[in-house]
C-alpha positions in Angstrom: 39.9 -37.0 -17.5 37.3 -39.7 -17.5 33.6 -39.5 -17.3 33.7 -40.9 -13.8 35.9 -38.1 -12.6 33.3 -35.5 -14.2 30.7 -37.2 -12.3 32.4 -36.9 -9.0 33.3 -33.4 -9.4 29.8 -32.5 -10.3 28.4 -34.3 -7.6 31.0 -32.7 -5.1 30.0 -29.2 -6.2 26.2 -30.0 -5.7 26.8 -31.1 -2.3 29.0 -28.0 -1.7 26.2 -25.7 -3.0 23.5 -27.4 -0.8 25.7 -27.0 2.3 26.5 -23.5 1.5 22.8 -22.7 1.0 21.9 -24.6 4.3 24.4 -22.4 6.0 23.4 -19.2 4.7 19.8 -20.0 5.5 20.7 -20.7 9.3 22.7 -17.5 9.3 19.8 -15.6 8.0 17.5 -17.4 10.6 19.7 -16.9 13.3 19.9 -13.1 12.6 16.2 -12.8 12.5 15.8 -14.6 15.8 18.4 -12.2 17.3 16.6 -9.0 15.8 13.3 -10.3 17.4 14.9 -10.8 20.8 16.7 -7.5 20.7 13.3 -5.8 19.8 11.7 -7.4 22.7 14.5 -6.2 25.1 14.3 -2.5 23.8 10.5 -2.7 24.2 10.7 -3.9 27.7 13.0 -1.0 28.4 10.5 1.7 27.2 8.1 3.6 29.3 4.7 2.0 29.7 1.7 3.0 27.5 -0.5 5.7 29.0 -3.5 4.4 30.9 -7.0 5.5 29.7 -7.2 7.8 32.6 -4.1 9.5 31.5 -5.6 10.4 28.1 -6.6 13.9 27.4 -10.4 14.7 28.1 -12.8 17.5 27.4 -12.5 20.5 29.7 -15.4 20.8 32.3 -16.9 23.5 30.4 -17.4 21.5 27.4 -16.0 21.4 23.7 -14.1 24.5 22.6 -15.5 25.7 19.3 -13.6 27.4 16.5 -13.4 31.2 16.3 -13.8 32.6 12.8 -12.2 36.1 12.1 -10.9 38.0 9.1 -7.1 38.4 9.1 -5.1 40.9 7.2 -1.3 40.8 6.7 1.0 42.1 9.2 3.6 44.1 7.2 7.3 43.8 7.9 8.8 47.3 8.7 11.1 48.5 6.2 14.6 49.5 7.9 18.2 50.1 6.8 19.4 47.1 9.0 18.7 43.6 9.2 15.8 42.6 11.6 16.5 39.8 14.0 13.8 37.1 14.8 13.0 38.4 18.1 12.0 41.8 16.6 9.3 40.4 14.4 5.8 39.3 15.7 4.8 35.8 16.4 2.3 35.8 13.7 2.3 36.9 10.2 -1.0 38.5 10.2 -3.1 40.3 12.6 -7.0 40.6 13.2 -8.5 42.9 10.6 -10.4 46.0 11.3 -13.3 44.9 9.0 -14.7 41.8 10.2 -17.6 41.4 7.5 -17.0 38.4 5.2 -16.5 39.1 1.5 -19.4 37.8 -0.5 -19.6 37.2 -4.2 -22.1 39.5 -6.0 -23.9 38.3 -9.2 -22.4 40.5 -12.2 -19.2 41.2 -10.5 -15.8 39.5 -11.4 -15.4 35.8 -10.8 -13.3 35.9 -7.8 -12.5 38.5 -5.4 -10.7 41.1 -7.5 -9.5 38.9 -10.2 -10.8 41.0 -13.0 -12.2 38.1 -14.8 -15.5 38.5 -16.7 -17.7 37.4 -13.9 -21.0 35.7 -13.9 -23.4 36.6 -16.7 
């Protein structure tokens, strides 16, 4: 093989590479255009966005404030058979009988019942 044959073969593969890259770019661009058009069609089929008057608003009585209460655990009864979900309460706790908040007292343990050294 002569040098001229190598030059022709090299030039031919460069052209082939450029054509392959151009075709690959055109395929990717076409896929992106299709994806955007598909997304626009899907968005047109969706329900319209809610209007401002459809948004939730405050009740006529005003804002609702939080209620603070002390809770205590609602123990699961011990039975011989397996309890089913409908036999349990909706919440894992119930309103406590003592509604006084626990306060930290100087000289007592560091946390409520942790048994630490406390504040000195």
